[in-house]
mmCIF file of the C-alpha atoms, coordinates in Angstrom:
data_MODEL
# 
_entry.id   MODEL 
# 
loop_
_atom_site.group_PDB 
_atom_site.id 
_atom_site.type_symbol 
_atom_site.label_atom_id 
_atom_site.label_alt_id 
_atom_site.label_comp_id 
_atom_site.label_asym_id 
_atom_site.label_entity_id 
_atom_site.label_seq_id 
_atom_site.pdbx_PDB_ins_code 
_atom_site.Cartn_x 
_atom_site.Cartn_y 
_atom_site.Cartn_z 
_atom_site.occupancy 
_atom_site.B_iso_or_equiv 
_atom_site.pdbx_formal_charge 
_atom_site.auth_seq_id 
_atom_site.auth_comp_id 
_atom_site.auth_asym_id 
_atom_site.auth_atom_id 
_atom_site.pdbx_PDB_model_num 
ATOM 1  C CA . MET A 1 1  ? 77.205 113.932 136.932 1.00 0.00 ? 1  MET A CA 1 
ATOM 2  C CA . GLN A 1 2  ? 79.452 114.548 133.926 1.00 0.00 ? 2  GLN A CA 1 
ATOM 3  C CA . ARG A 1 3  ? 79.141 117.709 131.822 1.00 0.00 ? 3  ARG A CA 1 
ATOM 4  C CA . LYS A 1 4  ? 77.815 115.808 128.807 1.00 0.00 ? 4  LYS A CA 1 
ATOM 5  C CA . ALA A 1 5  ? 75.215 114.105 131.000 1.00 0.00 ? 5  ALA A CA 1 
ATOM 6  C CA . ILE A 1 6  ? 74.041 117.491 132.272 1.00 0.00 ? 6  ILE A CA 1 
ATOM 7  C CA . ILE A 1 7  ? 73.785 118.780 128.725 1.00 0.00 ? 7  ILE A CA 1 
ATOM 8  C CA . LEU A 1 8  ? 71.828 115.762 127.563 1.00 0.00 ? 8  LEU A CA 1 
ATOM 9  C CA . LYS A 1 9  ? 69.523 115.842 130.601 1.00 0.00 ? 9  LYS A CA 1 
ATOM 10 C CA . GLU A 1 10 ? 68.804 119.546 130.315 1.00 0.00 ? 10 GLU A CA 1 
ATOM 11 C CA . GLN A 1 11 ? 68.338 119.466 126.543 1.00 0.00 ? 11 GLN A CA 1 
ATOM 12 C CA . LYS A 1 12 ? 66.489 116.159 126.189 1.00 0.00 ? 12 LYS A CA 1 
ATOM 13 C CA . GLY A 1 13 ? 63.805 116.559 123.562 1.00 0.00 ? 13 GLY A CA 1 
ATOM 14 C CA . CYS A 1 14 ? 64.385 120.276 123.349 1.00 0.00 ? 14 CYS A CA 1 
ATOM 15 C CA . PRO A 1 15 ? 64.343 121.840 119.880 1.00 0.00 ? 15 PRO A CA 1 
ATOM 16 C CA . ARG A 1 16 ? 67.120 124.116 118.697 1.00 0.00 ? 16 ARG A CA 1 
ATOM 17 C CA . GLU A 1 17 ? 65.940 127.749 118.753 1.00 0.00 ? 17 GLU A CA 1 
ATOM 18 C CA . ARG A 1 18 ? 67.464 131.106 117.940 1.00 0.00 ? 18 ARG A CA 1 
ATOM 19 C CA . LEU A 1 19 ? 68.222 133.138 121.044 1.00 0.00 ? 19 LEU A CA 1 
ATOM 20 C CA . CYS A 1 20 ? 66.814 136.240 119.342 1.00 0.00 ? 20 CYS A CA 1 
ATOM 21 C CA . ASP A 1 21 ? 63.463 134.469 118.914 1.00 0.00 ? 21 ASP A CA 1 
ATOM 22 C CA . ILE A 1 22 ? 63.337 133.637 122.630 1.00 0.00 ? 22 ILE A CA 1 
ATOM 23 C CA . ASP A 1 23 ? 64.298 137.128 123.859 1.00 0.00 ? 23 ASP A CA 1 
ATOM 24 C CA . PRO A 1 24 ? 64.707 139.687 121.052 1.00 0.00 ? 24 PRO A CA 1 
ATOM 25 C CA . GLU A 1 25 ? 65.448 142.523 123.475 1.00 0.00 ? 25 GLU A CA 1 
ATOM 26 C CA . ARG A 1 26 ? 68.439 140.693 124.942 1.00 0.00 ? 26 ARG A CA 1 
ATOM 27 C CA . TYR A 1 27 ? 69.838 138.791 121.960 1.00 0.00 ? 27 TYR A CA 1 
ATOM 28 C CA . SER A 1 28 ? 70.558 139.504 118.308 1.00 0.00 ? 28 SER A CA 1 
ATOM 29 C CA . GLU A 1 29 ? 70.722 137.152 115.330 1.00 0.00 ? 29 GLU A CA 1 
ATOM 30 C CA . GLU A 1 30 ? 74.499 136.958 115.794 1.00 0.00 ? 30 GLU A CA 1 
ATOM 31 C CA . ASP A 1 31 ? 74.056 135.342 119.218 1.00 0.00 ? 31 ASP A CA 1 
ATOM 32 C CA . GLY A 1 32 ? 73.203 132.038 117.601 1.00 0.00 ? 32 GLY A CA 1 
ATOM 33 C CA . TYR A 1 33 ? 71.129 129.108 118.793 1.00 0.00 ? 33 TYR A CA 1 
ATOM 34 C CA . THR A 1 34 ? 70.219 127.444 122.048 1.00 0.00 ? 34 THR A CA 1 
ATOM 35 C CA . ARG A 1 35 ? 68.411 124.450 123.427 1.00 0.00 ? 35 ARG A CA 1 
ATOM 36 C CA . LYS A 1 36 ? 66.951 126.239 126.437 1.00 0.00 ? 36 LYS A CA 1 
ATOM 37 C CA . ASP A 1 37 ? 64.716 123.559 127.983 1.00 0.00 ? 37 ASP A CA 1 
ATOM 38 C CA . TYR A 1 38 ? 65.579 123.085 131.686 1.00 0.00 ? 38 TYR A CA 1 
ATOM 39 C CA . PHE A 1 39 ? 68.564 125.391 131.971 1.00 0.00 ? 39 PHE A CA 1 
ATOM 40 C CA . LEU A 1 40 ? 68.152 128.339 134.302 1.00 0.00 ? 40 LEU A CA 1 
ATOM 41 C CA . GLU A 1 41 ? 68.725 130.715 131.389 1.00 0.00 ? 41 GLU A CA 1 
ATOM 42 C CA . ALA A 1 42 ? 68.344 130.149 127.657 1.00 0.00 ? 42 ALA A CA 1 
ATOM 43 C CA . TYR A 1 43 ? 71.945 131.271 127.082 1.00 0.00 ? 43 TYR A CA 1 
ATOM 44 C CA . ILE A 1 44 ? 73.339 128.407 129.186 1.00 0.00 ? 44 ILE A CA 1 
ATOM 45 C CA . GLY A 1 45 ? 71.986 125.972 126.578 1.00 0.00 ? 45 GLY A CA 1 
ATOM 46 C CA . ARG A 1 46 ? 73.716 127.848 123.747 1.00 0.00 ? 46 ARG A CA 1 
ATOM 47 C CA . ASP A 1 47 ? 74.405 125.421 120.915 1.00 0.00 ? 47 ASP A CA 1 
ATOM 48 C CA . TYR A 1 48 ? 77.861 125.706 119.379 1.00 0.00 ? 48 TYR A CA 1 
ATOM 49 C CA . GLY A 1 49 ? 77.466 122.447 117.506 1.00 0.00 ? 49 GLY A CA 1 
ATOM 50 C CA . ASP A 1 50 ? 78.779 120.256 120.375 1.00 0.00 ? 50 ASP A CA 1 
ATOM 51 C CA . SER A 1 51 ? 82.171 121.995 120.385 1.00 0.00 ? 51 SER A CA 1 
ATOM 52 C CA . ALA A 1 52 ? 81.628 124.370 123.326 1.00 0.00 ? 52 ALA A CA 1 
ATOM 53 C CA . PHE A 1 53 ? 79.070 125.101 126.005 1.00 0.00 ? 53 PHE A CA 1 
ATOM 54 C CA . GLU A 1 54 ? 78.129 127.891 128.417 1.00 0.00 ? 54 GLU A CA 1 
ATOM 55 C CA . ILE A 1 55 ? 77.427 125.627 131.386 1.00 0.00 ? 55 ILE A CA 1 
ATOM 56 C CA . LEU A 1 56 ? 80.745 126.019 133.180 1.00 0.00 ? 56 LEU A CA 1 
ATOM 57 C CA . SER A 1 57 ? 81.182 129.767 132.669 1.00 0.00 ? 57 SER A CA 1 
ATOM 58 C CA . ASN A 1 58 ? 77.594 130.572 133.626 1.00 0.00 ? 58 ASN A CA 1 
ATOM 59 C CA . GLY A 1 59 ? 77.666 128.115 136.508 1.00 0.00 ? 59 GLY A CA 1 
ATOM 60 C CA . PHE A 1 60 ? 80.796 129.715 137.981 1.00 0.00 ? 60 PHE A CA 1 
ATOM 61 C CA . GLU A 1 61 ? 79.231 133.133 137.544 1.00 0.00 ? 61 GLU A CA 1 
ATOM 62 C CA . TYR A 1 62 ? 76.078 132.119 139.420 1.00 0.00 ? 62 TYR A CA 1 
ATOM 63 C CA . ALA A 1 63 ? 78.058 130.313 142.123 1.00 0.00 ? 63 ALA A CA 1 
ATOM 64 C CA . TYR A 1 64 ? 79.782 133.584 143.006 1.00 0.00 ? 64 TYR A CA 1 
ATOM 65 C CA . THR A 1 65 ? 77.190 136.221 142.176 1.00 0.00 ? 65 THR A CA 1 
ATOM 66 C CA . ASN A 1 66 ? 73.855 134.515 142.798 1.00 0.00 ? 66 ASN A CA 1 
ATOM 67 C CA . PRO A 1 67 ? 74.177 131.128 144.525 1.00 0.00 ? 67 PRO A CA 1 
ATOM 68 C CA . ASP A 1 68 ? 70.502 131.069 145.513 1.00 0.00 ? 68 ASP A CA 1 
ATOM 69 C CA . TYR A 1 69 ? 69.571 131.216 141.824 1.00 0.00 ? 69 TYR A CA 1 
ATOM 70 C CA . LEU A 1 70 ? 71.967 128.359 141.040 1.00 0.00 ? 70 LEU A CA 1 
ATOM 71 C CA . LYS A 1 71 ? 70.283 126.245 143.733 1.00 0.00 ? 71 LYS A CA 1 
ATOM 72 C CA . GLN A 1 72 ? 67.209 126.059 141.498 1.00 0.00 ? 72 GLN A CA 1 
ATOM 73 C CA . ASP A 1 73 ? 69.051 123.514 139.306 1.00 0.00 ? 73 ASP A CA 1 
ATOM 74 C CA . LYS A 1 74 ? 70.355 120.886 141.725 1.00 0.00 ? 74 LYS A CA 1 
ATOM 75 C CA . ASP A 1 75 ? 72.304 118.867 139.119 1.00 0.00 ? 75 ASP A CA 1 
ATOM 76 C CA . MET A 1 76 ? 74.061 121.904 137.701 1.00 0.00 ? 76 MET A CA 1 
ATOM 77 C CA . ARG A 1 77 ? 74.783 123.281 141.173 1.00 0.00 ? 77 ARG A CA 1 
ATOM 78 C CA . ASN A 1 78 ? 76.333 120.008 142.336 1.00 0.00 ? 78 ASN A CA 1 
ATOM 79 C CA . TRP A 1 79 ? 78.441 119.716 139.198 1.00 0.00 ? 79 TRP A CA 1 
ATOM 80 C CA . ILE A 1 80 ? 79.694 123.304 139.498 1.00 0.00 ? 80 ILE A CA 1 
ATOM 81 C CA . LEU A 1 81 ? 80.565 122.831 143.166 1.00 0.00 ? 81 LEU A CA 1 
ATOM 82 C CA . LYS A 1 82 ? 82.509 119.667 142.325 1.00 0.00 ? 82 LYS A CA 1 
ATOM 83 C CA . MET A 1 83 ? 84.394 121.538 139.608 1.00 0.00 ? 83 MET A CA 1 
ATOM 84 C CA . LEU A 1 84 ? 85.265 124.331 142.021 1.00 0.00 ? 84 LEU A CA 1 
ATOM 85 C CA . LEU A 1 85 ? 86.403 121.902 144.714 1.00 0.00 ? 85 LEU A CA 1 
ATOM 86 C CA . PHE A 1 86 ? 88.196 119.265 142.674 1.00 0.00 ? 86 PHE A CA 1 
ATOM 87 C CA . GLY A 1 87 ? 88.892 120.888 139.277 1.00 0.00 ? 87 GLY A CA 1 
# 
């Protein structure tokens, strides 16, 4: 599954929200917006206006530090593993 397809699947019908409204203890107003919906963490759905995403960086992090957690999102896990294997 392509990155854009993952983004669209995970964010389908999900409203744009401020991260600080979702978790004020973890995020400040400067942390921006997200479309958290089905992502493992709200931050992964961070909305940079379609110019950048947190999927790859967070996915790599979970693949190395907490692979069991990453397994909870099969599509993201498979995409990350393909990126690690084939670039």
